[in-house]
N, C-alpha and C positions, 0 to 999 in steps of 0.2 A: 504494500500500500504506500502510495506517495503522498507528499504534502498537498499537491494540487488536487487530489481526489478527496482529501479530508475537507478542504474549504471550497469544494466545487459548487455547492448550492447557496453559498453566502454571497449576497450582493454587497459590493464595496462602493460607498459613496464618499467622495472626498469632502472635507469640511470647507465651508465658504471662507475665502480669503478676504478679510476685512481691510479696508483702507489701502487699496491698490489703484487709486486713480478714479476720476469722475466716471469714466466709461464702465468700470466694473460695477457689479451689482451693489456692493457695499462700499462704495468709494466715498471720497471727501470726508463726511462726518462719521462714516463707518457705522451707521445705525444707532448713534448715540444722541441724535437730535442736535440742535445748534448750541445754545449756551447752557450754563448751569453747572452745579457742583458735580453731577453725575457724568457730565460730558468730558471732564478733565481726566488726564491720565493719573493713575494711582488712586482714583476715587473709591475703588472697591475695598481697599484696606483702610481708608481714612474715615469713612462713614460707618459708625458703629450701628449694630442692629437696633439698639434702643433709641437712637437719635430720631427726633420727631420734627426736624426741619425748623428749629428755632422756637417752636411754641413750648410752653411750660410742660416739662415731662410728667408722665403719670405718677412717678414716684415722689414728685414734689407736690402734687395735687392731693394725694391721699394723706389723711391725718396720721400723725405719729401715735404709736401705741406706747403709752408711758407706764412705768411701774413694772414690778416683777412679782407675779402672783403664783408662780409655779410651786413654791414651798408652802403656801397657805392651804391647809386642808381642814375642813370643818366636819364635825361629827354629824351624823344623821339625827335630826330632832324628832322626838316623840312627845306628844302631849300627855298630860295626866288623864285626859278623857279616854285615851286608848287603853291606859292601864286599868281604869275603872271598868271598861267594857270587856277586856279579855282576861283579867286576873281576879282571883277570889282571895279571901283571907288566908294568910299563911304561905302563899306561894312566893317563889323567888323570881325576881325580874332580872334576867341576864340576856346576853346576846343569843345564846343557844335557845332559850325558851321563847324569845321573840320570833326566832326563825321557825321553831316547831309549831307555834300558834298561828303562823303565817301573817304576822303583823308586818314583818320586814322580809325582804329577800336577802340571801347571803351576800350578794354584790353590794347592797346598800350599807352593810355593816363594816366595810373594810377600813373606814376612818373612825370607827367607834360610834357609840350611841349616847345621846344626851336626853334625859327626861326633863321636860319643861312644865312648870305648873301653869295650868289654865284654870282648872277648877280644883277644889280640895279632893284629896284621895279618899275614896270610900272604903277601898280594900286595904287591909293591913298587910302590906307586902314588904319584902326586903330586897335591896338592890345589890347585885354582884356584877362587877365588871362593866358597870354602866355609870356614867357621870350624871349628876343631877344638878338642877339649878339651885341657887342659894335659898330661894323661897320655898322649895319643896322639903327641905330638911327640917 
């Protein structure tokens, strides 16, 4: 098998030669138009992709995000109304019992749980592994 047989069915088309005189197809301005920044030589590497032609760029129009809040994690808040509804006298309020009684999902308890007083507690319960508001104690 020869090289000519491998490339037998492939059509070869030569590239258009730009800037080879007025008589040629892409002569004189070579398809770049007449004036302007993109018509000059070396414009391909001078104009950055984010350049917007002199108008105010998008990154300067968008408001800045201030502050750093990645380290702030708040516990899931539970009201005393939920404790009155789901718990009876003598029971223990913990993250495990809140999940078992389907008050919370396991994904909601990853930052801890805090019980906040909305109404007085009717049930005499004890708290384990759960933080409480000052007014509840």
